[in-house]
C-alpha positions as CSV (number, residue, x, y, z in Angstrom):
1,M,47.1,26.4,80.9
2,S,47.7,29.2,78.6
3,L,46.5,27.3,75.7
4,S,43.1,26.5,77.3
5,H,42.9,30.1,78.3
6,T,43.3,31.0,74.8
7,A,40.8,28.5,73.5
8,A,38.2,29.6,76.0
9,E,38.8,33.4,75.0
10,Y,38.2,32.5,71.4
11,M,35.1,30.5,72.1
12,L,33.6,33.3,74.1
13,S,34.5,35.8,71.6
14,D,32.8,33.8,68.8
15,A,29.6,33.3,70.9
16,L,29.1,37.1,70.7
17,L,26.4,38.1,68.2
18,P,27.8,40.4,65.4
19,D,26.0,43.8,65.1
20,P,23.2,43.7,62.3
21,G,24.6,44.9,58.9
22,G,21.6,46.6,57.8
23,S,18.5,48.4,59.3
24,R,16.1,45.9,60.8
25,A,13.1,48.2,60.3
26,K,12.9,47.5,56.5
27,G,13.0,43.7,57.1
28,L,10.2,43.3,59.6
29,R,7.1,41.4,58.7
30,L,4.1,43.3,60.0
31,E,1.5,40.6,58.8
32,L,1.5,36.9,59.7
33,P,1.9,34.6,56.8
34,S,-1.6,33.3,56.8
35,D,-3.0,36.9,56.9
36,R,-0.8,37.8,53.8
37,L,-2.0,34.8,51.9
38,L,-5.8,35.7,53.0
39,K,-5.3,39.2,51.7
40,F,-3.8,38.0,48.3
41,I,-6.7,35.7,47.8
42,T,-9.8,37.7,49.0
43,V,-8.7,40.8,47.2
44,G,-6.9,39.4,44.3
45,L,-9.4,36.7,43.2
46,P,-12.5,39.1,42.6
47,L,-10.1,41.4,40.9
48,L,-8.8,38.9,38.5
49,L,-12.2,37.2,37.7
50,V,-13.7,40.8,37.1
51,S,-10.9,41.7,34.7
52,L,-11.5,38.4,32.8
53,A,-15.4,39.1,32.6
54,F,-14.6,42.7,31.2
55,A,-12.1,41.3,28.8
56,R,-14.6,39.2,27.5
57,E,-17.3,41.9,27.3
58,F,-15.0,43.9,25.3
59,S,-13.8,41.2,22.9
60,A,-17.4,39.5,22.4
61,G,-19.2,42.8,22.0
62,S,-22.9,42.6,22.9
63,Q,-23.8,40.7,25.9
64,I,-27.4,40.1,24.9
65,S,-29.0,38.3,21.9
66,C,-32.7,38.9,21.1
67,F,-34.8,37.1,18.4
68,S,-36.2,40.0,16.5
69,P,-39.0,39.4,14.0
70,T,-37.9,38.4,10.5
71,N,-39.3,41.8,8.9
72,F,-36.8,43.8,11.1
73,T,-34.0,45.5,9.5
74,G,-30.3,45.2,10.8
75,K,-30.6,48.6,12.6
76,Q,-34.0,47.8,14.2
77,S,-32.5,44.3,15.4
78,A,-29.6,46.2,17.0
79,Y,-32.0,48.7,18.7
80,V,-34.0,45.7,20.1
81,D,-30.8,44.4,21.6
82,T,-29.8,47.8,23.1
83,A,-33.1,48.6,24.4
84,C,-33.5,45.1,26.2
85,W,-30.0,45.4,27.5
86,D,-30.7,48.8,29.1
87,S,-33.9,47.8,30.6
88,L,-33.1,44.1,31.4
89,V,-36.8,43.5,32.8
90,H,-38.3,40.0,32.2
91,H,-42.0,40.2,31.3
92,G,-43.9,37.1,32.1
93,F,-47.2,35.6,33.4
94,D,-48.0,34.1,36.8
95,D,-50.1,30.9,37.5
96,E,-53.2,32.9,37.2
97,G,-52.4,34.7,33.9
98,H,-51.6,38.1,35.5
99,A,-48.7,40.0,33.9
100,V,-45.6,40.1,36.1
101,T,-42.2,41.8,35.8
102,K,-39.0,40.7,37.2
103,S,-35.8,43.1,37.1
104,L,-32.4,41.3,36.1
105,W,-30.4,44.2,36.8
106,A,-28.1,42.5,39.3
107,L,-26.7,40.6,36.4
108,K,-25.7,44.1,34.9
109,V,-24.0,45.2,37.9
110,F,-22.5,41.9,38.9
111,P,-19.0,42.8,37.7
112,Y,-19.1,46.0,39.5
113,S,-20.3,44.4,42.7
114,L,-17.3,42.3,42.6
115,L,-15.2,45.4,42.7
116,V,-17.0,46.6,45.7
117,V,-16.2,43.1,47.2
118,A,-12.7,43.6,46.7
119,V,-12.5,46.9,48.1
120,L,-14.4,45.5,51.2
121,M,-11.9,42.7,51.6
122,Y,-9.1,45.2,51.6
123,M,-10.5,47.3,54.5
124,P,-9.6,45.2,57.3
125,Y,-5.9,45.3,56.1
126,L,-6.1,49.0,56.0
127,L,-7.3,49.1,59.6
128,W,-4.4,46.9,60.6
129,R,-1.8,49.0,58.6
130,Y,-2.7,52.3,60.0
131,A,-4.1,51.5,63.4
132,A,-1.9,48.8,64.7
133,A,1.2,48.4,62.5
134,P,3.0,51.4,63.5
135,A,2.9,50.5,67.2
136,L,3.7,46.9,66.5
137,H,6.7,47.8,64.4
138,S,8.1,50.1,67.4
139,D,7.6,46.9,69.7
140,L,9.1,44.6,67.5
141,L,12.3,46.6,66.9
142,F,12.8,47.4,70.6
143,I,12.2,43.6,71.7
144,I,14.3,42.0,68.9
145,D,17.2,44.4,69.7
146,E,16.9,43.9,73.5
147,L,16.7,40.1,73.2
148,D,19.9,40.1,71.1
149,K,21.6,42.5,73.5
150,S,20.5,40.4,76.5
151,Y,22.2,37.3,75.0
152,N,25.4,39.3,74.4
153,R,25.4,40.7,77.9
154,S,25.3,37.1,79.1
155,V,28.4,36.2,77.1
156,R,30.2,39.2,78.1
157,L,29.3,38.6,81.8
158,V,31.0,35.2,81.4
159,Q,33.9,36.8,79.9
160,H,34.2,39.2,82.8
161,M,33.6,36.2,85.4
162,R,36.6,34.3,83.7
163,K,38.9,37.3,84.1
164,V,37.9,37.8,87.7
165,Q,38.3,34.0,88.4
166,Q,41.9,34.2,86.9
167,A,42.7,37.1,88.9
168,S,41.1,35.8,92.3
169,A,43.7,34.6,94.8
170,E,40.7,32.7,96.7
171,P,38.7,30.5,94.1
172,E,36.2,29.4,96.8
173,R,35.5,33.1,97.7
174,F,34.9,33.8,93.9
175,W,32.3,30.9,93.7
176,E,30.6,31.9,96.9
177,E,30.3,35.4,95.5
178,Y,28.9,33.7,92.4
179,E,26.3,31.8,94.1
180,R,25.2,34.8,96.2
181,A,24.8,36.8,93.0
182,R,22.6,34.3,91.5
183,R,20.3,34.2,94.6
184,E,19.9,38.0,94.9
185,R,19.4,38.1,91.0
186,Y,22.3,40.3,90.3
187,F,22.4,39.0,86.7
188,E,18.9,40.3,86.0
189,F,18.3,42.5,83.0
190,P,14.9,43.8,84.2
191,L,14.0,46.4,81.3
192,L,12.8,43.8,78.8
193,E,11.1,41.5,81.1
194,R,9.2,44.2,82.8
195,Y,8.4,45.7,79.2
196,L,6.8,42.5,78.1
197,T,5.0,42.0,81.5
198,C,3.5,45.6,80.8
199,K,2.3,44.4,77.5
200,Q,0.2,41.7,79.3
201,H,-2.1,44.5,80.5
202,V,-2.5,46.3,77.3
203,H,-5.1,45.0,74.8
204,S,-5.2,47.5,71.9
205,L,-3.2,45.4,69.4
206,A,-5.3,42.3,70.3
207,F,-8.4,44.3,70.0
208,I,-7.6,45.5,66.5
209,Y,-6.4,42.0,65.4
210,I,-9.7,40.4,66.6
211,L,-11.6,43.3,65.0
212,R,-9.7,42.9,61.7
213,N,-10.5,39.2,61.6
214,L,-14.2,39.8,62.6
215,L,-14.6,42.3,59.7
216,L,-13.0,40.0,57.2
217,L,-15.3,37.3,58.5
218,L,-18.3,39.4,58.0
219,F,-17.4,40.5,54.5
220,L,-16.8,36.9,53.6
221,A,-20.2,35.8,54.9
222,A,-22.0,38.8,53.3
223,T,-20.3,38.0,49.9
224,C,-21.4,34.4,50.1
225,L,-25.0,35.4,51.1
226,Y,-25.1,37.9,48.1
227,L,-24.0,35.1,45.8
228,V,-26.5,32.7,47.1
229,F,-29.4,35.4,46.7
230,L,-28.1,36.0,43.0
231,H,-28.2,32.0,42.3
232,L,-31.7,31.5,43.8
233,N,-33.2,34.6,42.2
234,I,-31.4,35.3,39.0
235,F,-28.6,32.9,38.1
236,F,-31.0,30.3,36.8
237,Q,-32.7,32.4,34.1
238,D,-30.6,33.0,31.2
239,E,-33.6,33.6,28.8
240,F,-36.2,36.5,29.3
241,S,-39.1,38.2,27.5
242,C,-38.3,41.7,26.7
243,S,-40.8,44.5,25.8
244,I,-39.8,47.5,23.7
245,K,-43.3,48.8,23.2
246,T,-42.7,51.9,25.2
247,G,-42.4,55.6,24.3
248,L,-42.8,56.4,20.6
249,L,-43.0,52.7,19.8
250,Q,-45.9,52.0,22.2
251,A,-48.6,52.5,19.4
252,E,-46.8,50.7,16.7
253,P,-48.9,47.7,15.6
254,H,-46.1,45.7,13.7
255,I,-44.0,45.5,16.9
256,P,-44.7,42.3,19.0
257,S,-45.6,42.9,22.7
258,L,-42.7,40.6,23.7
259,I,-39.4,39.6,22.3
260,P,-37.5,36.6,23.6
261,C,-33.9,37.3,24.6
262,K,-30.9,35.2,25.9
263,L,-28.1,36.4,28.0
264,V,-24.7,35.5,26.1
265,F,-22.6,36.1,29.4
266,F,-24.7,34.1,31.8
267,S,-22.5,31.0,32.1
268,V,-19.4,33.2,32.6
269,F,-21.1,34.9,35.5
270,Q,-22.2,31.6,36.8
271,L,-18.7,30.4,36.8
272,I,-17.4,33.5,38.3
273,S,-19.8,33.4,41.1
274,L,-19.3,29.9,42.0
275,S,-15.6,30.3,42.1
276,V,-15.5,33.2,44.3
277,G,-18.2,31.7,46.8
278,S,-16.5,28.4,47.0
279,V,-13.1,29.8,47.6
280,Y,-14.7,32.3,50.2
281,V,-16.5,29.5,52.0
282,L,-13.0,27.6,52.3
283,L,-11.3,30.7,53.7
284,I,-13.9,31.3,56.6
285,P,-12.3,28.3,58.7
286,V,-8.9,30.0,57.9
287,V,-10.0,33.5,59.3
288,I,-11.5,31.7,62.5
289,Y,-8.2,29.9,63.1
290,N,-6.3,33.2,62.9
291,A,-8.5,34.9,65.3
292,L,-8.4,31.8,67.8
293,Q,-4.5,32.0,67.8
294,L,-4.7,34.6,70.5
295,C,-6.5,32.1,72.9
296,Q,-3.4,30.2,73.6
297,W,0.1,31.4,74.4
298,D,3.1,30.6,72.2
299,K,5.4,29.4,75.0
300,G,8.0,27.8,72.7
301,L,9.8,31.2,72.1
302,L,9.6,32.3,75.7
303,S,10.8,29.0,77.1
304,V,13.9,29.2,74.9
305,Y,14.6,32.8,76.2
306,E,14.4,31.5,79.8
307,M,18.0,30.7,79.4
308,L,18.6,34.2,79.8
309,P,19.5,35.4,83.4
310,A,16.2,35.9,85.4
311,F,13.9,35.9,82.4
312,D,11.3,33.7,83.8
313,L,7.7,34.7,82.6
314,L,6.7,31.3,82.3
315,S,8.4,29.7,85.5
316,R,6.9,32.6,87.7
317,K,3.4,32.0,86.3
318,M,3.3,35.4,84.8
319,L,1.5,34.7,81.7
320,T,-2.2,35.3,82.4
321,C,-5.1,35.5,79.9
322,P,-3.6,35.2,76.4
323,V,-5.9,37.9,74.7
324,N,-3.4,40.8,75.1
325,D,-0.7,42.7,73.3
326,L,2.0,40.5,74.5
327,N,0.6,37.3,72.7
328,V,0.2,39.3,69.5
329,I,3.8,40.4,69.6
330,L,4.9,36.7,70.3
331,L,3.0,35.7,67.2
332,F,4.8,38.3,65.1
333,L,8.0,37.5,66.6
334,R,7.6,33.9,65.4
335,A,6.8,35.4,61.9
336,N,10.3,37.5,62.2
337,I,12.3,34.7,63.6
338,S,14.9,35.3,60.9
339,E,15.6,38.8,62.4
340,L,15.9,37.3,65.7
341,T,19.6,36.1,65.7
342,S,20.0,35.1,69.3
343,F,17.0,32.5,69.0
344,G,19.2,30.1,66.9
345,R,22.1,30.3,69.6
346,L,19.7,29.8,72.6
347,N,17.7,27.1,71.0
348,A,21.1,25.1,70.3
349,V,22.1,25.8,73.9
350,S,18.8,24.6,75.2
351,A,18.9,21.4,73.2
352,L,22.4,20.8,74.3
353,R,21.3,21.3,78.0
354,E,18.8,18.7,77.5
355,A,21.4,16.3,76.3
356,T,23.8,17.1,79.3
357,A,24.0,14.6,82.1
358,D,24.2,17.2,84.9
359,K,21.6,19.6,83.5
360,Q,20.5,20.4,86.8
361,D,23.6,22.7,87.1
362,I,22.6,24.5,84.0
363,D,19.8,27.0,84.6
364,T,20.9,30.0,82.3
365,V,23.1,30.5,79.3
366,I,25.7,31.9,81.8
367,D,26.0,28.4,83.4
368,F,26.5,26.8,79.9
369,M,29.1,29.3,79.0
370,T,31.1,28.9,82.2
371,L,30.8,25.2,81.6
372,L,32.3,25.6,77.9
373,A,34.9,28.0,79.2
374,G,36.1,25.6,81.7
375,L,35.1,27.5,84.7
376,E,32.8,24.8,86.1
377,T,35.7,22.3,86.3
378,T,37.5,24.6,88.8
379,K,34.4,24.9,90.9
380,P,34.9,23.3,94.3
381,K,32.7,20.3,94.9
382,H,30.6,20.3,98.1
């Protein structure tokens, strides 16, 4: 008997979770993997393409090439290129022969507009970082710590039950007390469950998370519409007619009224706009999916933790409308599952419970630990 007692003591001592070696505060992820990927693409892509556009501009020199008359000197041709690039206005004629002008300034500011797009795409993440992340960080630290502590309390409770059972002179009296304790919920650890229940009635994190995704969706749609506008109005015109007969040159007879010019960087800007637009269109369903995650509960994690004594948010139908802070916390608990040491243990216990023949006798981790420690074999059969 002493050998079995010693084996049970070692088994129960090994079941306890070790204290975390370092601070959990530094290892917590306050962004979901999909949100982190969205931030990397939506902000990084325009910055990358703009840097390539600026690098080409600095390396290639002039971004415009005008066909000056043959009698112009080199300095005069350079002046024509500079003047046409500064004005960037197309002079033409309509169907009735009237002179019309069309500004192409959007091409000139296109790289800078992509910088504005990158800043706008970063705004939802700044909102989440400063408005929601501090509160979420505190919630996650408390809940993860309490979940692991609740598991350890269950194991220590089994250790104490085992000592009391060994010292008891009346085994049947011990099991009667045990059954009464289960009925009257003496094994309950109410702090964590009540804290999570209160989070069902708070909606600040859920509101900020939905607002963040709505802002990102709005900025993505606005950027796509802006690029469509550029393509329909400007990005099909790489050649234009420029007029330099202004100011002191207005009365010069040897200067032609219109000079044909060609935009050297036109194909590069077309490629950049198509790349950004196509990627952003593909990201719109991802943003919608992230927002719709709050429309259903992540019941997998809570169902595993129902192995803890009296932790029955699911079985008591306490989960109501999923758009609340508790569902947001569950999403981030899933993302920080590596910090939740007890989840792997309880998941294994839950799987073993499903494989056990008499699983109707196993409701909590305490029941399973008593079974492993050999206490259930001494329980009187009714």
